[in-house]
N, C-alpha and C positions, 0 to 999 in steps of 0.2 A: 569527450570522455570526462567523467567525474574524477576529482581527486579522491584519494583514500579518505581524507578528512570529511569531504562532502558525503561520501557513502556512509561513513560511520555516523555522521550527524543525522542522515536520513533514517538509518536503523534506529537510532535513539529516539527520534520523533515517532516512528512507527510503534516502537515499544511503549512510549508514553501514551499514545492514542489507545493502544490495546489495553494497557493497564487501567486507564481512566474509564474507558467505555465498556469494557468486558472483563471486569475484575475476576470473576470465577473462571472464565476461559484462560485468562493470563496465568492465574494460579496453577491451573492444570498443565499448561504448556511449559511451565518452569522445569518440569521433569525431563524435557527434551534436551538434546545437546544444544550448545550455544548456536550453532549454525542453523539447526532446524527451528529453534525458537525464533531466531531472527527472521527466517523465511515465513513462519506462521504469522508473526507480527506484521510483516510487510504485506502479506496477503490480506490479513484482517483489516489493516488500515485502508487498503484500496477498496475492499468490499464494503467497508463501512461508509466510505465516501459515496459509492454508488447507491447504497441503501438510503443514505441521507438525502441524496438528490431525488430519488424516487418517492420517498415519504415526505419530502418537504412541501412547503406551501406555495411554491412557484407555480405559475400557470403551466399547463401541460406542454405547450409549445416551448417554453423556456426550459423545462425539464429535459425535453428531447434534445435541445441545443447543448445543454450541460452534459448529458450522457454522450452525445456525439463528440464533444470535446474530449471527454475522458477516453473514449474509444480511440480517437486520433492520437492522444498522448501515449496510450498503451501500445498502439501500433508502431509509433516512432521509437519508443523506449529511449528517448533522448534525455539522459540524465542531466545534461547541462541546463536544459530549459524547463525542467519539471521541479515540482516542489517535493517535500520529503516523502509522503506516501508513495508517490509515483517513482521517485528515485530509488527508494528501497525495493519496491516491487520490481522495477526494471533490473536492478542488480541481481535479485533472486532469480528472475526469469532467465537471465544470461548464464547463471552459474549452477542452477539446479536442474539435473536431468529430469525429463518428464517421466511420469509413471505410465507404463503401458499395460 
């Protein structure tokens, strides 16, 4: 399990990714509550990673390997062994009820 400090650091990294890569989106979500904004930043950072893999210059086979690794990390939701975007996303997945 992650410490509270690790989770806070993960959220800060996700927010930095969102602010740097999607400034207009980040500006818009600033109107949300802190918890919802953190959730959106964590989701954006993870989606950005997936998009970067897909759009990157790696050979197709390597892209599939990278995507499979992300899928595995998401399935595990193991915050102790994951980096910031995954840790933030994992925390949000655990604490945010799904919309039905």
